[in-house]
N, C-alpha and C positions, 0 to 999 in steps of 0.2 A: 504494500500500500504506500501511496505517496505520503509525504509529511503532513502533519495536521496544521490547520490554520486557525485563526481566532474564531471564526464562525463555528467550526467543529468543537472547539473548546467550550464555547457558549452553550452549544447543544448538550454537551456532557453536564455542564453546571446546572442547566435548567432541569434536566432529568433528576440530578441529585437533590435539587431543592424541592421539587414537587413530590417525588416518591421515595427519596433516600436511596434509590438503587441506581447503578450505572446504566447507561443506555446499552444498545447492542454492541457498541464498540467504545472503548475508553476506560474499562475497568483497571487496566494495568497502570494507567496514569496516576491513580490514587491508591494503589494497593499498599497495604501496610501489614506487617506481622505474619503473613502466610508465605513468605518467600521460600522458606525451607520446604514446606509441603509442595509448593509449585515446582521447585527444583527437583524434588524426588520424582514427581510424576513426569517431568520433562526427561530426566536422565534415565529412569528405569523403564518407562513405557514408550514415550514419543521417539526416543533416540535408540531404543534397544528392543525390548520385548515384543512390541507390536509389529516390528519391521520384518518383511520377508528376507530370507537369506538363502543363498545357494539353491534357488528354485523352490524352497519350502515356504509355506505360509507363515505369516507372523502369528504371534500368540494373541490371546484375549485376556481381559482382566476386568474386575469389578471393584469399585470403591464406594463406600458410603461417605457422604459429606455431611457432617453432623454439626448442628448449631441451633441455638434458640432462634425464635422469630426475630428478624432484624439484626442478626449478628454475623452476616456476611456470606450466607450460602450462595445466593445468586451472584454476588461479587466474585466469589471464588470460581464458580462455573464459567463466568464470562472471561476470567483471566485464563483458565485452561483453554477455552475456545480460541482466544487470541494466540496462545502458544501453539495450539494444534494447527492453526492456519499457517503459522510461520514454518511448520514442518511439512506442509502439503498434505495434511489430513482433511477430509471432509467432516463436517460437524452437523449434528442435529440437536438443537436446543428445544426441548419439549416441556411445556408447563402442564403438569397433570391437573385435571379437573373433572368433576363428575359430568359436566356438560359436554366437553370437547374431547377429552382423552382419559376416560376411566381405565384404571389399571386392570380391571377385570374383563376388558374387551380387547383381545389381541388384534382384532381386525382394525379397531379404531386407533390402537397404538401404532400399528403399521401406517395407517392413514396419516397420523400426526407426524411421524418420522419422515414419511415420503414427501410431505408438504413443507417440512422445515429444514430438510437436509440441504446443505449448501457447500460449494467449493470455497477455497480461500479467496476472498474478494480482492480484486485488483485495485480497487479504490473504494473509499468509504460509502459512496452512493450504492455500490453493489450489494452491501450488506442486507438491504431491504428488498432488493430486486433480483437476487440470484438464488432464491429459495425454491426448492422443489427438485425431486429426483430427475425429472425430465430436463430442467434447466441445468442441473449439475452435470449430467452426462454430456449434454451438448457443449457446455463450457469447457469441460475437461478434454473432450475430443478436439475441440477447437484449439486448445493450447498444445495438445500433443502433435497436431498437424499444422502448426504455424498459421492459424487463422483461416483454414480451409472452409470451415462451417460458416463463419460470418461472411466470408467472401463468396460463398456458394460455388466453390470449386470442387468438382468431382474428380479429384486426383486418383490415378490408378492405385497408388499406395494406400490411400484412405479407403477406397472401395474394397481392396483386398483385405485390409484389416477388419472392416465391418463384416465382410463375409465369413471371417473366422470367429466372430463373437460367439456364435451358437455352439462352437466347439469347446469353449471354456468350461472346465468341469465345475458345475455348480448344481445345487440340489434341484432347482426348478429352471427349466428352459424358458419359462415365461419372461423372466427379466431380460436376459440377453436377446431374446427374440424381439421383444418390444423395443429395446434399445436400438437394435439394428434397423427396425422398421422406422423408428423416429428419425434416425440420421438420414436414411435414404429418402424418406418423405420430405424432410426439410430441404434436402439438396434438389429433389425433383419437383418440389412445389405441390405435392399431393396433400392438400389441406385436410381432406377427410381422414386419411390414414394418420397424418400427423396428430390430429385432434384425438383420435382414439388411442394412439400410443402414449401421448402426454397424459391423458386421463387415467389410463391403467397404471402408468409409472407413478402417478401422484396419489395412488390409493383410492381412486373413485370406484364406485360399484357400477359395473357396466354389464349389460345383458350378454350372455355367452355367445349368442349369434353374432353380435357386433365384434366381440373379441376374436372370433374365428377369422374375421376379415383381415386381421393383422397377424394371423398365425399363432395366436395365444389361446390355449385351451384350459386355462386355470383362472378362475375369478377369485377376487379377494373375499374371504369370509372367515369365520372363526376357525375353521379347520385348516386354512391355508396361510393364515397370518404369520405364524412363526417361520414356516418354510420360506415364505417370500422375504421376510426380514433377514434370515440367514443368507439367502441367495444374494440379496443386495450387498451385504458385507463381503461375501465371497467374490462377487462379480467385480466390485470396485477395486479390490486389491489384486486379484488374479489377472485382471485385464491390464494392470499397470496404470490405470487412470488416477489412482490415489494411493498414498502410503497406507491408508486405513480409514476407519470410521470412529469418530468420538460421539457417543450418545450421552447427552447431558439432560438428565431428568430432574426437574425442579418441582417438588411437591409444595407449591406455594400456598395452596388452599386446603391443606390437610385432607386430601382426597380419601386416603385410606380410612381415617377416623369417621368419615361421613357415610361409609358403606354399611350395608346390612351384613350380617355374619356370613351368609352364603357368598356374597360378592367379595368379602374380604378373603375368604378361603381361595376363591378363584384368582384374586389378585396375587395372593401369596404364591400360588402355583405358577403363575406367569412370571413373577420375579425369579423364582427358583429356576425356571426354564432358561431365562436369559443368563443367569449367573452360571448355571451348569454348562450351557453351550459355549459361553466365553471361556470357561476353564478347560473344556474338552477340545477346543480348537475349531468348533463348528461355526464360530463367529470370528474368523481370522482378522487380525489387525484391528480388533475392536476393543475400545475401552468404554465401559459403561459406568458413569458416575451418577449416583442417585442422591440428591440432597434431601435430607430429612431432619426433623427436630428430634431431640433426645427421647421424646415419648415413643417414637417408633420402636426403639429397642426395649423399652420397659412395658409398653401397653399393647404392642402389636406382635413383634417378633417372638416374644415369650410364649405366645399361644401356638406357635408352629415350630417345633423342635428342629426340623430340617432347615428352616430359614435361620433360626437362632444360631445354628452351627456355622453359618456363613457370615456371621456378624462379629467375628473375632476382632480384638483390638487392632491387629495389623491390617485389617480391611477398612478401618475407619479413619477419617481425617477429622480430628476433633477441633473445630474452629472456636469452640468456647474456651479451650484451654491452650492459650498461646504462651510463648516464653516471656513476652513482655507483659507487665501488669496492666490491668484494664485502663487505669487512668492515663498512664504514659502512652498506651496504644491509641487512645482517643485523641490525645494531644497530637501525636504523630499524624493521625488521619487529618486533623484540622490543619496542620502545617502543610500537608500535601495539597489539600484543597485550596488553601490560601495562595500557594505558589502557582497553581493552575489558574486561579482567579486573576491574579496580578498579571500573568502572561496573557490571558485572554482579553482582559480589559485595559491592558497597558497602564496599570496603576500601581501604586505602592502604599503600604500602610506602615505606621510606626511599629517597629519590630517588638519593642518592649510591651506596648499596649496589646498587640496581637497575641503575644505569648501569654500574658496575664488573662486575657479574655478566653482564650482556648482552654486554659487550665480551669477557669471558673465553669465553662460550659461542660467540660469533662466531669468535674465533680457533681454538677447539677444532674447530668445525664445518669450517672451512677446512682445518685440518690433517688431519682425518679423511677428507674427501671429495675434496680436491684439485680443488675447483670444481664437481663434479658432485653435485647433490642437496643442496648446502649449505642451501638455503632451506627445504626441507621438514624437514631435521634441526633447523634453528634454531627453526622453528615448534613442533615437538613438544617439544623440550627446554625452550623458554621456558614453554609452558603447564604442563609437568610441574614445572618449578622454582616457578612461581607457586602451583600447587596445593599443593605441599609447604610453601611458605612460609605459606600460609593455614592449613594444619593446625598448623604450628609457631608460628603467631601472630607471624610476622616473618621477614624475609630474613636468611640467614646469608651472609656474604661468601664467594664461591668462590675457591679457589686454582686455579691452572692445572691441577693434577692432578685436582681435583674436577670442573672443567668438562670435561676429557677423559673422565672416567668417565661423566659424564652423557650426553655425545654418543655414547660407545661403546655405552651401553645402547640409545639410539635407533637407532643403526646396526645393532645386532644384531637388533632387532625388525623393522626394515625389510628386512634381508637375508632373514630367515625368511619375511616376507610376500611378497617378490619370488620366492623359491624356490617358494612355494606357488602363485603365479600361473603360473609356468613349468610346474609339475607339472600344474596344471589344464588348460593348453593342450596337454599331451601331448608337451612337448619332451624 
């Protein structure tokens, strides 16, 4: 990606101020305290375990990203996503919810992955525009063959490669067949076949008769969802289009806790299937990261011994327990945001006043949250303070009471937002 500009920085800051979360790109700009975890994932998986070697598939792995609400799970996943792009992995960032992606429906899980998967973006605008398995395949092929797809060039080398796709050893021939059809139809201008191939690759439900028109004999349903997911991961690595696949699942709305018992059991079985297939090599070059709150391990996993066995400490990334104490961590977060703010708005603040105010906000956040959600509160409060200081043309030193009032305002906004989320889920 090209270097960031002030407008991009302002977009990052606006997202931090309104939600406390990083946008789809920019998490690494403000990351604090988790560098060791990120380096371990980078060195152990992105640069080693997941990579193919000597014609053999790369391995697979699963990790639980554990933290209280508002303590950095989404931030961490976004940082991993940015790292993965730097190593030429495709990524799928999926937010689990009862409405759009319930964990007890593997067909809808596949649909969500197929619609959110994306290649490493060439520029920031591509992050929102390059999602979908169909777009990912076309973009990766275009890069592999020096822009032949975007230029509409039917080079003999490209056509020969496309003809060999169906020979790639994968579980279901449907994915490579649809991929080959998509590439050919884009080059030839066959809009009907292109539309059908795109729809199938994006996980849409299509009548069998229409699928047969593009040579596909398997539709997406509950019985085929896992097979198609495994095939996508196998296809992307074995074709040489990508180093591998990073699946980033964010349980932002506590979807498991909102399920009935029967649905929870199915969700557990689906989780076990993904974990087991990663560990057995059926999901080659695939890293599955699932962000959960600590209650997942105490209130859910304990009900399913097979799942609990796969939640050992070495499989968990405990974001609640970092080496830096919480107060100092919050101050560091504030300092990073302030540095970004000053760069984006070409301004400066009195360093002594800034440090005192950040320390006051950190203490107030800890008092208000008792350790849960302190980091998101600190992010929102810091950007709000800096925005006000910019309007006032300078920082005013906070008292303890003023810092408490600032944090209380953020807490009130977040409480109302969480209540709306629960109402939306029908709880």
